[in-house]
Gaussian input, Z-matrix of N, CA and C with variables (Angstrom, degrees):
# hf/3-21g

backbone

0 1
 N
 C     1     B1
 C     2     B2     1     A1
 N     3     B3     2     A2     1     D1
 C     4     B4     3     A3     2     D2
 C     5     B5     4     A4     3     D3
 N     6     B6     5     A5     4     D4
 C     7     B7     6     A6     5     D5
 C     8     B8     7     A7     6     D6
 N     9     B9     8     A8     7     D7
 C    10    B10     9     A9     8     D8
 C    11    B11    10    A10     9     D9
 N    12    B12    11    A11    10    D10
 C    13    B13    12    A12    11    D11
 C    14    B14    13    A13    12    D12
 N    15    B15    14    A14    13    D13
 C    16    B16    15    A15    14    D14
 C    17    B17    16    A16    15    D15
 N    18    B18    17    A17    16    D16
 C    19    B19    18    A18    17    D17
 C    20    B20    19    A19    18    D18
 N    21    B21    20    A20    19    D19
 C    22    B22    21    A21    20    D20
 C    23    B23    22    A22    21    D21
 N    24    B24    23    A23    22    D22
 C    25    B25    24    A24    23    D23
 C    26    B26    25    A25    24    D24
 N    27    B27    26    A26    25    D25
 C    28    B28    27    A27    26    D26
 C    29    B29    28    A28    27    D27
 N    30    B30    29    A29    28    D28
 C    31    B31    30    A30    29    D29
 C    32    B32    31    A31    30    D30
 N    33    B33    32    A32    31    D31
 C    34    B34    33    A33    32    D32
 C    35    B35    34    A34    33    D33
 N    36    B36    35    A35    34    D34
 C    37    B37    36    A36    35    D35
 C    38    B38    37    A37    36    D36
 N    39    B39    38    A38    37    D37
 C    40    B40    39    A39    38    D38
 C    41    B41    40    A40    39    D39
 N    42    B42    41    A41    40    D40
 C    43    B43    42    A42    41    D41
 C    44    B44    43    A43    42    D42
 N    45    B45    44    A44    43    D43
 C    46    B46    45    A45    44    D44
 C    47    B47    46    A46    45    D45
 N    48    B48    47    A47    46    D46
 C    49    B49    48    A48    47    D47
 C    50    B50    49    A49    48    D48
 N    51    B51    50    A50    49    D49
 C    52    B52    51    A51    50    D50
 C    53    B53    52    A52    51    D51
 N    54    B54    53    A53    52    D52
 C    55    B55    54    A54    53    D53
 C    56    B56    55    A55    54    D54
 N    57    B57    56    A56    55    D55
 C    58    B58    57    A57    56    D56
 C    59    B59    58    A58    57    D57
 N    60    B60    59    A59    58    D58
 C    61    B61    60    A60    59    D59
 C    62    B62    61    A61    60    D60
 N    63    B63    62    A62    61    D61
 C    64    B64    63    A63    62    D62
 C    65    B65    64    A64    63    D63
 N    66    B66    65    A65    64    D64
 C    67    B67    66    A66    65    D65
 C    68    B68    67    A67    66    D66
 N    69    B69    68    A68    67    D67
 C    70    B70    69    A69    68    D68
 C    71    B71    70    A70    69    D69
 N    72    B72    71    A71    70    D70
 C    73    B73    72    A72    71    D71
 C    74    B74    73    A73    72    D72
 N    75    B75    74    A74    73    D73
 C    76    B76    75    A75    74    D74
 C    77    B77    76    A76    75    D75
 N    78    B78    77    A77    76    D76
 C    79    B79    78    A78    77    D77
 C    80    B80    79    A79    78    D78
 N    81    B81    80    A80    79    D79
 C    82    B82    81    A81    80    D80
 C    83    B83    82    A82    81    D81
 N    84    B84    83    A83    82    D82
 C    85    B85    84    A84    83    D83
 C    86    B86    85    A85    84    D84
 N    87    B87    86    A86    85    D85
 C    88    B88    87    A87    86    D86
 C    89    B89    88    A88    87    D87
 N    90    B90    89    A89    88    D88
 C    91    B91    90    A90    89    D89
 C    92    B92    91    A91    90    D90
 N    93    B93    92    A92    91    D91
 C    94    B94    93    A93    92    D92
 C    95    B95    94    A94    93    D93
 N    96    B96    95    A95    94    D94
 C    97    B97    96    A96    95    D95
 C    98    B98    97    A97    96    D96
 N    99    B99    98    A98    97    D97
 C   100   B100    99    A99    98    D98
 C   101   B101   100   A100    99    D99
 N   102   B102   101   A101   100   D100
 C   103   B103   102   A102   101   D101
 C   104   B104   103   A103   102   D102
 N   105   B105   104   A104   103   D103
 C   106   B106   105   A105   104   D104
 C   107   B107   106   A106   105   D105
 N   108   B108   107   A107   106   D106
 C   109   B109   108   A108   107   D107
 C   110   B110   109   A109   108   D108
 N   111   B111   110   A110   109   D109
 C   112   B112   111   A111   110   D110
 C   113   B113   112   A112   111   D111
 N   114   B114   113   A113   112   D112
 C   115   B115   114   A114   113   D113
 C   116   B116   115   A115   114   D114
 N   117   B117   116   A116   115   D115
 C   118   B118   117   A117   116   D116
 C   119   B119   118   A118   117   D117
 N   120   B120   119   A119   118   D118
 C   121   B121   120   A120   119   D119
 C   122   B122   121   A121   120   D120
 N   123   B123   122   A122   121   D121
 C   124   B124   123   A123   122   D122
 C   125   B125   124   A124   123   D123
 N   126   B126   125   A125   124   D124
 C   127   B127   126   A126   125   D125
 C   128   B128   127   A127   126   D126
 N   129   B129   128   A128   127   D127
 C   130   B130   129   A129   128   D128
 C   131   B131   130   A130   129   D129
 N   132   B132   131   A131   130   D130
 C   133   B133   132   A132   131   D131
 C   134   B134   133   A133   132   D132
 N   135   B135   134   A134   133   D133
 C   136   B136   135   A135   134   D134
 C   137   B137   136   A136   135   D135
 N   138   B138   137   A137   136   D136
 C   139   B139   138   A138   137   D137
 C   140   B140   139   A139   138   D138
 N   141   B141   140   A140   139   D139
 C   142   B142   141   A141   140   D140
 C   143   B143   142   A142   141   D141
 N   144   B144   143   A143   142   D142
 C   145   B145   144   A144   143   D143
 C   146   B146   145   A145   144   D144
 N   147   B147   146   A146   145   D145
 C   148   B148   147   A147   146   D146
 C   149   B149   148   A148   147   D147
 N   150   B150   149   A149   148   D148
 C   151   B151   150   A150   149   D149
 C   152   B152   151   A151   150   D150
 N   153   B153   152   A152   151   D151
 C   154   B154   153   A153   152   D152
 C   155   B155   154   A154   153   D153
 N   156   B156   155   A155   154   D154
 C   157   B157   156   A156   155   D155
 C   158   B158   157   A157   156   D156
 N   159   B159   158   A158   157   D157
 C   160   B160   159   A159   158   D158
 C   161   B161   160   A160   159   D159
 N   162   B162   161   A161   160   D160
 C   163   B163   162   A162   161   D161
 C   164   B164   163   A163   162   D162
 N   165   B165   164   A164   163   D163
 C   166   B166   165   A165   164   D164
 C   167   B167   166   A166   165   D165
 N   168   B168   167   A167   166   D166
 C   169   B169   168   A168   167   D167
 C   170   B170   169   A169   168   D168
 N   171   B171   170   A170   169   D169
 C   172   B172   171   A171   170   D170
 C   173   B173   172   A172   171   D171
 N   174   B174   173   A173   172   D172
 C   175   B175   174   A174   173   D173
 C   176   B176   175   A175   174   D174
 N   177   B177   176   A176   175   D175
 C   178   B178   177   A177   176   D176
 C   179   B179   178   A178   177   D177
 N   180   B180   179   A179   178   D178
 C   181   B181   180   A180   179   D179
 C   182   B182   181   A181   180   D180
 N   183   B183   182   A182   181   D181
 C   184   B184   183   A183   182   D182
 C   185   B185   184   A184   183   D183
 N   186   B186   185   A185   184   D184
 C   187   B187   186   A186   185   D185
 C   188   B188   187   A187   186   D186
 N   189   B189   188   A188   187   D187
 C   190   B190   189   A189   188   D188
 C   191   B191   190   A190   189   D189
 N   192   B192   191   A191   190   D190
 C   193   B193   192   A192   191   D191
 C   194   B194   193   A193   192   D192
 N   195   B195   194   A194   193   D193
 C   196   B196   195   A195   194   D194
 C   197   B197   196   A196   195   D195
 N   198   B198   197   A197   196   D196
 C   199   B199   198   A198   197   D197
 C   200   B200   199   A199   198   D198
 N   201   B201   200   A200   199   D199
 C   202   B202   201   A201   200   D200
 C   203   B203   202   A202   201   D201
 N   204   B204   203   A203   202   D202
 C   205   B205   204   A204   203   D203
 C   206   B206   205   A205   204   D204
 N   207   B207   206   A206   205   D205
 C   208   B208   207   A207   206   D206
 C   209   B209   208   A208   207   D207
 N   210   B210   209   A209   208   D208
 C   211   B211   210   A210   209   D209
 C   212   B212   211   A211   210   D210
 N   213   B213   212   A212   211   D211
 C   214   B214   213   A213   212   D212
 C   215   B215   214   A214   213   D213
 N   216   B216   215   A215   214   D214
 C   217   B217   216   A216   215   D215
 C   218   B218   217   A217   216   D216
 N   219   B219   218   A218   217   D217
 C   220   B220   219   A219   218   D218
 C   221   B221   220   A220   219   D219
 N   222   B222   221   A221   220   D220
 C   223   B223   222   A222   221   D221
 C   224   B224   223   A223   222   D222
 N   225   B225   224   A224   223   D223
 C   226   B226   225   A225   224   D224
 C   227   B227   226   A226   225   D225
 N   228   B228   227   A227   226   D226
 C   229   B229   228   A228   227   D227
 C   230   B230   229   A229   228   D228
 N   231   B231   230   A230   229   D229
 C   232   B232   231   A231   230   D230
 C   233   B233   232   A232   231   D231
 N   234   B234   233   A233   232   D232
 C   235   B235   234   A234   233   D233
 C   236   B236   235   A235   234   D234
 N   237   B237   236   A236   235   D235
 C   238   B238   237   A237   236   D236
 C   239   B239   238   A238   237   D237
 N   240   B240   239   A239   238   D238
 C   241   B241   240   A240   239   D239
 C   242   B242   241   A241   240   D240
 N   243   B243   242   A242   241   D241
 C   244   B244   243   A243   242   D242
 C   245   B245   244   A244   243   D243
 N   246   B246   245   A245   244   D244
 C   247   B247   246   A246   245   D245
 C   248   B248   247   A247   246   D246
 N   249   B249   248   A248   247   D247
 C   250   B250   249   A249   248   D248
 C   251   B251   250   A250   249   D249
 N   252   B252   251   A251   250   D250
 C   253   B253   252   A252   251   D251
 C   254   B254   253   A253   252   D252
 N   255   B255   254   A254   253   D253
 C   256   B256   255   A255   254   D254
 C   257   B257   256   A256   255   D255

   B1=1.4654
   B2=1.5329
   B3=1.2215
   B4=1.4482
   B5=1.5262
   B6=1.3512
   B7=1.4482
   B8=1.5179
   B9=1.3184
   B10=1.4600
   B11=1.5208
   B12=1.3111
   B13=1.4500
   B14=1.5197
   B15=1.3061
   B16=1.4649
   B17=1.5180
   B18=1.3333
   B19=1.4518
   B20=1.5183
   B21=1.3335
   B22=1.4629
   B23=1.5129
   B24=1.3279
   B25=1.4699
   B26=1.5276
   B27=1.3273
   B28=1.4600
   B29=1.5305
   B30=1.3180
   B31=1.4524
   B32=1.5286
   B33=1.3278
   B34=1.4580
   B35=1.5202
   B36=1.3205
   B37=1.4592
   B38=1.5165
   B39=1.3414
   B40=1.4609
   B41=1.5252
   B42=1.3264
   B43=1.4558
   B44=1.5233
   B45=1.3317
   B46=1.4621
   B47=1.5202
   B48=1.3091
   B49=1.4668
   B50=1.5276
   B51=1.3241
   B52=1.4629
   B53=1.5252
   B54=1.3234
   B55=1.4635
   B56=1.5178
   B57=1.3203
   B58=1.4589
   B59=1.5137
   B60=1.3302
   B61=1.4627
   B62=1.5274
   B63=1.3210
   B64=1.4553
   B65=1.5178
   B66=1.3235
   B67=1.4556
   B68=1.5193
   B69=1.3191
   B70=1.4591
   B71=1.5195
   B72=1.3430
   B73=1.4668
   B74=1.5220
   B75=1.3084
   B76=1.4631
   B77=1.5128
   B78=1.3414
   B79=1.4677
   B80=1.5288
   B81=1.3230
   B82=1.4611
   B83=1.5201
   B84=1.3133
   B85=1.4674
   B86=1.5182
   B87=1.3204
   B88=1.4595
   B89=1.5203
   B90=1.3373
   B91=1.4644
   B92=1.5225
   B93=1.3386
   B94=1.4588
   B95=1.5277
   B96=1.3229
   B97=1.4604
   B98=1.5265
   B99=1.3163
   B100=1.4637
   B101=1.5243
   B102=1.3315
   B103=1.4536
   B104=1.5154
   B105=1.3305
   B106=1.4672
   B107=1.5200
   B108=1.3246
   B109=1.4493
   B110=1.5275
   B111=1.3367
   B112=1.4571
   B113=1.5212
   B114=1.3153
   B115=1.4551
   B116=1.5217
   B117=1.3277
   B118=1.4690
   B119=1.5163
   B120=1.3251
   B121=1.4622
   B122=1.5227
   B123=1.3322
   B124=1.4624
   B125=1.5285
   B126=1.3353
   B127=1.4554
   B128=1.5305
   B129=1.3317
   B130=1.4612
   B131=1.5171
   B132=1.3343
   B133=1.4621
   B134=1.5247
   B135=1.3269
   B136=1.4603
   B137=1.5231
   B138=1.3354
   B139=1.4637
   B140=1.5219
   B141=1.3189
   B142=1.4630
   B143=1.5216
   B144=1.3381
   B145=1.4646
   B146=1.5181
   B147=1.3331
   B148=1.4647
   B149=1.5248
   B150=1.3305
   B151=1.4525
   B152=1.5125
   B153=1.3287
   B154=1.4556
   B155=1.5182
   B156=1.3132
   B157=1.4551
   B158=1.5235
   B159=1.3062
   B160=1.4636
   B161=1.5241
   B162=1.3354
   B163=1.4650
   B164=1.5360
   B165=1.3371
   B166=1.4611
   B167=1.5265
   B168=1.3002
   B169=1.4646
   B170=1.5237
   B171=1.3286
   B172=1.4625
   B173=1.5249
   B174=1.2970
   B175=1.4661
   B176=1.5238
   B177=1.3281
   B178=1.4693
   B179=1.5305
   B180=1.3268
   B181=1.4595
   B182=1.5150
   B183=1.3252
   B184=1.4652
   B185=1.5277
   B186=1.3270
   B187=1.4668
   B188=1.5274
   B189=1.3195
   B190=1.4698
   B191=1.5205
   B192=1.3379
   B193=1.4622
   B194=1.5252
   B195=1.3264
   B196=1.4644
   B197=1.5239
   B198=1.3275
   B199=1.4556
   B200=1.5162
   B201=1.3126
   B202=1.4628
   B203=1.5259
   B204=1.3221
   B205=1.4602
   B206=1.5213
   B207=1.3164
   B208=1.4566
   B209=1.5174
   B210=1.2959
   B211=1.4630
   B212=1.5103
   B213=1.3176
   B214=1.4650
   B215=1.5237
   B216=1.3383
   B217=1.4481
   B218=1.5140
   B219=1.3356
   B220=1.4628
   B221=1.5218
   B222=1.3358
   B223=1.4549
   B224=1.5091
   B225=1.3425
   B226=1.4542
   B227=1.5152
   B228=1.3378
   B229=1.4595
   B230=1.5154
   B231=1.3290
   B232=1.4576
   B233=1.5189
   B234=1.3157
   B235=1.4609
   B236=1.5099
   B237=1.3332
   B238=1.4635
   B239=1.5215
   B240=1.3266
   B241=1.4621
   B242=1.5206
   B243=1.3206
   B244=1.4550
   B245=1.5151
   B246=1.3336
   B247=1.4546
   B248=1.4991
   B249=1.3063
   B250=1.4562
   B251=1.5110
   B252=1.3313
   B253=1.4519
   B254=1.5071
   B255=1.2930
   B256=1.4674
   B257=1.5071
   A1=109.57
   A2=120.12
   A3=127.69
   A4=112.86
   A5=117.29
   A6=122.08
   A7=115.87
   A8=117.50
   A9=121.26
   A10=109.61
   A11=116.79
   A12=121.67
   A13=109.41
   A14=116.14
   A15=120.16
   A16=108.33
   A17=115.91
   A18=122.34
   A19=108.59
   A20=116.07
   A21=119.77
   A22=108.79
   A23=116.80
   A24=122.41
   A25=112.85
   A26=119.08
   A27=121.53
   A28=113.13
   A29=117.09
   A30=121.94
   A31=111.69
   A32=115.87
   A33=121.99
   A34=107.59
   A35=116.11
   A36=121.63
   A37=107.93
   A38=116.05
   A39=121.56
   A40=107.03
   A41=115.74
   A42=121.96
   A43=109.20
   A44=116.17
   A45=120.88
   A46=108.42
   A47=116.89
   A48=121.23
   A49=108.78
   A50=118.09
   A51=120.18
   A52=110.79
   A53=116.08
   A54=122.88
   A55=113.00
   A56=117.38
   A57=121.38
   A58=112.59
   A59=116.25
   A60=121.55
   A61=113.76
   A62=114.75
   A63=122.49
   A64=106.66
   A65=117.37
   A66=121.43
   A67=107.61
   A68=117.07
   A69=122.69
   A70=107.41
   A71=115.07
   A72=121.64
   A73=107.96
   A74=116.40
   A75=120.42
   A76=111.49
   A77=115.31
   A78=121.28
   A79=114.91
   A80=117.88
   A81=120.97
   A82=109.66
   A83=115.60
   A84=121.29
   A85=107.20
   A86=116.88
   A87=121.54
   A88=109.10
   A89=115.93
   A90=120.90
   A91=109.10
   A92=115.73
   A93=120.36
   A94=109.88
   A95=116.50
   A96=121.53
   A97=113.23
   A98=117.45
   A99=121.42
   A100=112.29
   A101=116.79
   A102=121.12
   A103=115.18
   A104=117.02
   A105=120.95
   A106=109.72
   A107=115.93
   A108=119.92
   A109=111.32
   A110=114.97
   A111=122.12
   A112=106.60
   A113=116.37
   A114=121.34
   A115=111.20
   A116=114.63
   A117=121.46
   A118=108.76
   A119=116.31
   A120=121.01
   A121=111.92
   A122=116.28
   A123=121.30
   A124=109.43
   A125=115.51
   A126=120.93
   A127=111.39
   A128=116.53
   A129=122.17
   A130=108.04
   A131=116.16
   A132=120.70
   A133=109.32
   A134=116.53
   A135=123.04
   A136=108.44
   A137=115.55
   A138=121.75
   A139=109.82
   A140=115.59
   A141=122.27
   A142=111.27
   A143=116.35
   A144=122.04
   A145=111.97
   A146=118.02
   A147=119.58
   A148=112.88
   A149=117.14
   A150=120.43
   A151=114.59
   A152=118.47
   A153=121.09
   A154=115.54
   A155=118.34
   A156=120.92
   A157=112.73
   A158=115.68
   A159=121.49
   A160=111.14
   A161=117.30
   A162=121.43
   A163=111.33
   A164=117.96
   A165=120.29
   A166=111.77
   A167=118.38
   A168=128.65
   A169=113.43
   A170=117.77
   A171=121.91
   A172=112.11
   A173=115.66
   A174=121.68
   A175=109.40
   A176=116.19
   A177=120.29
   A178=111.83
   A179=116.95
   A180=121.18
   A181=114.65
   A182=117.83
   A183=121.31
   A184=111.99
   A185=118.32
   A186=121.37
   A187=111.90
   A188=116.99
   A189=120.64
   A190=112.18
   A191=117.46
   A192=120.53
   A193=114.17
   A194=118.20
   A195=118.87
   A196=114.07
   A197=116.89
   A198=120.09
   A199=114.85
   A200=118.60
   A201=121.17
   A202=110.91
   A203=116.13
   A204=123.00
   A205=107.58
   A206=116.78
   A207=120.89
   A208=112.77
   A209=118.95
   A210=122.34
   A211=109.48
   A212=114.92
   A213=118.12
   A214=112.55
   A215=116.66
   A216=119.97
   A217=115.04
   A218=118.39
   A219=119.14
   A220=112.43
   A221=117.31
   A222=120.59
   A223=114.81
   A224=117.35
   A225=119.68
   A226=109.61
   A227=116.88
   A228=120.32
   A229=109.88
   A230=114.71
   A231=120.15
   A232=109.11
   A233=117.60
   A234=121.10
   A235=110.45
   A236=116.78
   A237=120.35
   A238=110.65
   A239=118.25
   A240=121.17
   A241=111.90
   A242=116.76
   A243=120.61
   A244=113.15
   A245=117.65
   A246=117.01
   A247=118.12
   A248=119.60
   A249=119.67
   A250=111.45
   A251=116.02
   A252=119.09
   A253=115.44
   A254=118.52
   A255=119.87
   A256=111.64
   D1=39.88
   D2=-175.01
   D3=-53.90
   D4=101.68
   D5=177.09
   D6=70.21
   D7=0.15
   D8=-177.49
   D9=-101.49
   D10=136.56
   D11=179.39
   D12=-97.39
   D13=123.76
   D14=177.46
   D15=-98.56
   D16=132.73
   D17=-177.33
   D18=-122.42
   D19=130.48
   D20=174.75
   D21=-66.98
   D22=151.82
   D23=-174.39
   D24=-52.68
   D25=-37.98
   D26=-176.15
   D27=-92.93
   D28=-2.81
   D29=-174.39
   D30=-91.94
   D31=142.59
   D32=173.45
   D33=-112.85
   D34=129.35
   D35=177.71
   D36=-126.32
   D37=127.77
   D38=176.96
   D39=-113.14
   D40=123.81
   D41=-178.32
   D42=-116.23
   D43=123.72
   D44=175.74
   D45=-85.23
   D46=112.06
   D47=178.46
   D48=-78.15
   D49=134.23
   D50=179.04
   D51=-55.61
   D52=125.26
   D53=178.57
   D54=57.09
   D55=25.67
   D56=-177.60
   D57=-145.76
   D58=-155.94
   D59=-172.56
   D60=-78.10
   D61=175.80
   D62=167.07
   D63=-94.84
   D64=123.48
   D65=175.87
   D66=-92.45
   D67=126.21
   D68=180.00
   D69=-112.24
   D70=116.76
   D71=179.42
   D72=-114.87
   D73=136.25
   D74=177.90
   D75=105.99
   D76=-178.46
   D77=-170.67
   D78=-81.96
   D79=47.90
   D80=177.60
   D81=-70.70
   D82=139.40
   D83=174.19
   D84=-94.06
   D85=121.01
   D86=-179.64
   D87=-102.77
   D88=134.72
   D89=179.10
   D90=-131.66
   D91=152.70
   D92=177.43
   D93=-85.00
   D94=-176.30
   D95=-175.94
   D96=-63.86
   D97=-16.26
   D98=179.25
   D99=-101.56
   D100=3.26
   D101=178.76
   D102=88.22
   D103=4.67
   D104=177.84
   D105=-78.95
   D106=135.72
   D107=-179.17
   D108=-67.73
   D109=137.15
   D110=176.18
   D111=-97.06
   D112=120.34
   D113=-176.78
   D114=-69.86
   D115=132.79
   D116=176.59
   D117=-106.00
   D118=141.29
   D119=178.47
   D120=-113.02
   D121=0.23
   D122=-178.08
   D123=-138.49
   D124=156.33
   D125=177.69
   D126=-71.20
   D127=-30.93
   D128=176.48
   D129=-119.59
   D130=129.17
   D131=178.98
   D132=-126.66
   D133=155.07
   D134=178.80
   D135=-112.91
   D136=119.36
   D137=179.49
   D138=-99.42
   D139=133.45
   D140=-178.67
   D141=-65.82
   D142=136.96
   D143=172.03
   D144=-113.65
   D145=-15.63
   D146=-173.47
   D147=-85.58
   D148=-18.18
   D149=-179.32
   D150=83.81
   D151=0.29
   D152=-175.50
   D153=-100.44
   D154=-1.71
   D155=-175.39
   D156=-63.71
   D157=147.69
   D158=176.04
   D159=-90.95
   D160=-5.50
   D161=-176.98
   D162=-130.26
   D163=55.48
   D164=-176.23
   D165=-57.40
   D166=145.18
   D167=4.56
   D168=-88.66
   D169=6.77
   D170=-173.44
   D171=-79.97
   D172=148.19
   D173=175.17
   D174=-76.58
   D175=135.45
   D176=175.71
   D177=-118.53
   D178=11.30
   D179=178.26
   D180=89.71
   D181=1.00
   D182=-178.06
   D183=-58.12
   D184=-30.11
   D185=-179.64
   D186=-56.63
   D187=-24.80
   D188=-179.08
   D189=-71.47
   D190=-24.28
   D191=-177.06
   D192=-111.81
   D193=-15.06
   D194=-177.24
   D195=-97.05
   D196=3.41
   D197=174.99
   D198=82.56
   D199=12.54
   D200=-178.79
   D201=-59.68
   D202=134.75
   D203=174.61
   D204=-128.11
   D205=132.23
   D206=-175.58
   D207=-80.35
   D208=-10.29
   D209=178.08
   D210=151.72
   D211=169.48
   D212=-177.73
   D213=-104.48
   D214=14.84
   D215=174.36
   D216=91.21
   D217=-3.98
   D218=-179.79
   D219=-104.54
   D220=13.89
   D221=176.61
   D222=93.72
   D223=-9.31
   D224=179.06
   D225=-84.72
   D226=142.55
   D227=178.41
   D228=-92.11
   D229=163.50
   D230=176.61
   D231=-83.33
   D232=171.24
   D233=177.13
   D234=-59.07
   D235=-35.42
   D236=-179.77
   D237=-63.33
   D238=-44.30
   D239=179.62
   D240=-70.02
   D241=-23.99
   D242=-176.99
   D243=-77.89
   D244=-0.74
   D245=173.78
   D246=140.95
   D247=10.11
   D248=179.22
   D249=-106.12
   D250=51.62
   D251=174.32
   D252=110.10
   D253=-0.77
   D254=-179.54
   D255=-85.02

């Protein structure tokens, strides 16, 4: 299982990628701020944390060019995670 995450069919696993998106694996139900279901087309989806994506809530790779950092390793969040679109 070299570097690959195996998920049971009923299990949901959310992985925070360093300086990148949240990967959601499994049958998670995603809803918007009004409670409307967000349609998923894949078993694994990447949710934006940087707030810069052009296709919310999905990650489009913008974090690679806008300087987003997920934290400095001491448990503190960045301004982006504290409420500006994460």
